[in-house]
Phi, psi and omega in degrees: 000110185293333181286350178259010181305128181086348179281130178288091186282078182230145182306318179297330177293317177296319178298318179295323176299317177297318178301314179296319177295326176300315179297319179297314178296322180300326180275316188270329183218070188291346185054268182226144174287151185264342178093176186294335181293335186291324185299304181295321179295323177301316179294322178297313181293321177298312180296317179296317180296314179294322177296315178297314180298318179294316179299315180294320179296326179302328180293331176295319178294317181297322181271357180054050177231158184291137177267342183290136176299155177071012172257146180289125181288144176264341181215151175260126183263119180231008181260176177058224182293343180288350175292330185254341190207131182286341184226060184293335177293313179294322177297319176299318177297319179296318177297318179299320179290327171298318178297314180291328174300318177292321180294326175295335172082015179230153180296323180297318179294321179294316181295329180296334178301335180290346179286330188298309182302312178293327178298312182291324177299314181291314186283328190228310192299314182302316180292322179295319178295321177295321178297321177296316178297316180296324184274320189245357173055236186299326178299316179292323179296316178297316180298314180297323180291329186263349188231133182290150180291312183246000000 
């Protein structure tokens, strides 16, 4: 995409963009307030999401493979959180955005978190899954068949 030239096209940048838009919507188009229950649940989801993303990222270091999208993987990670989910870093980011949506305290901010999974699937996940198939073949195919994407 030529219009993104120079833009750091990385998943955390997109997650931060969604977070900023959540804040903007919370101020300009709050829709409905969420009430006192949203604050503690928001912190729990934010912490759980960041914890999951951090735990999953640690496996890239353990396997000595690149964590950056669009790089050819040297190892296939199927341990830790990857046993249950093919994209636990992205899932962690999505949980964190649900948490920040609750922390902003408005329905509009919370609903915006739903934009992140399809955006990341389109921008990154499909290509990453293809790279795994190209690199690891049948092993990647078995893993994808047995493990959920999100």
